[in-house]
C-alpha positions as CSV (number, residue, x, y, z in Angstrom):
1,M,232.1,8.4,133.2
2,V,232.0,12.2,132.6
3,K,233.1,11.6,129.0
4,D,230.3,9.2,128.4
5,N,227.7,11.7,129.8
6,Q,229.2,14.4,127.5
7,S,229.0,12.1,124.5
8,S,225.5,11.2,125.3
9,G,224.5,14.9,125.6
10,V,226.2,15.7,122.2
11,A,224.4,12.7,120.6
12,E,221.0,13.8,122.0
13,R,221.7,17.4,120.8
14,Y,222.6,16.2,117.3
15,A,219.5,14.0,117.2
16,R,217.3,16.9,118.2
17,L,218.9,19.2,115.7
18,K,218.5,16.6,112.9
19,Q,214.8,16.1,113.9
20,L,214.2,19.9,113.8
21,F,216.0,20.3,110.5
22,F,213.8,17.7,108.8
23,G,210.7,19.3,110.2
24,A,211.7,22.8,109.2
25,V,213.1,22.1,105.7
26,E,209.7,21.0,104.5
27,L,208.2,24.5,105.4
28,D,208.5,27.9,103.7
29,G,208.5,31.5,104.8
30,A,206.4,32.3,107.9
31,D,205.6,28.7,108.6
32,R,209.3,27.9,108.8
33,R,210.0,30.9,111.0
34,R,207.2,30.0,113.4
35,F,208.3,26.3,113.5
36,V,211.9,27.3,114.4
37,E,210.8,29.8,117.0
38,E,208.5,27.4,118.7
39,A,210.8,24.4,118.5
40,C,213.9,26.2,119.8
41,G,212.2,28.4,122.3
42,E,214.8,30.2,124.5
43,D,217.7,28.1,123.3
44,A,219.6,30.6,121.2
45,E,222.4,28.2,120.4
46,L,220.1,25.6,119.0
47,R,218.2,28.2,117.0
48,A,221.5,29.5,115.5
49,E,222.6,26.0,114.6
50,L,219.3,25.2,113.0
51,E,219.2,28.4,111.1
52,S,222.7,27.9,109.9
53,L,221.8,24.4,108.5
54,L,218.7,25.8,106.8
55,D,220.7,28.6,105.3
56,C,223.3,26.2,103.9
57,H,220.5,24.1,102.5
58,R,218.9,27.1,100.9
59,Q,222.2,28.2,99.3
60,S,223.0,24.7,98.0
61,D,222.3,23.3,94.6
62,M,220.1,20.6,96.0
63,P,216.6,20.3,94.5
64,E,213.9,21.8,96.8
65,D,212.4,18.3,97.4
66,F,215.7,16.6,98.1
67,W,215.1,16.0,101.8
68,S,211.4,15.0,101.4
69,R,212.6,12.0,99.3
70,R,214.8,10.8,102.2
71,Q,214.0,9.3,105.5
72,P,216.0,10.5,108.5
73,N,217.7,7.8,110.5
């Protein structure tokens, strides 16, 4: 049972991170920073994960509107 609870927690964390990424990727500059700060609050680990994903996206060759043309699952 412990393993199921851990898996559930990981799945919930991933779903939250995915939701935040899709919210943040549509924003620029100060709006993005404010969104990340408010959404992550005191959760430094979540913030670091989200900022890492956003940095990877920013450094990629994907068009700026790549994610806005996709619907998250």
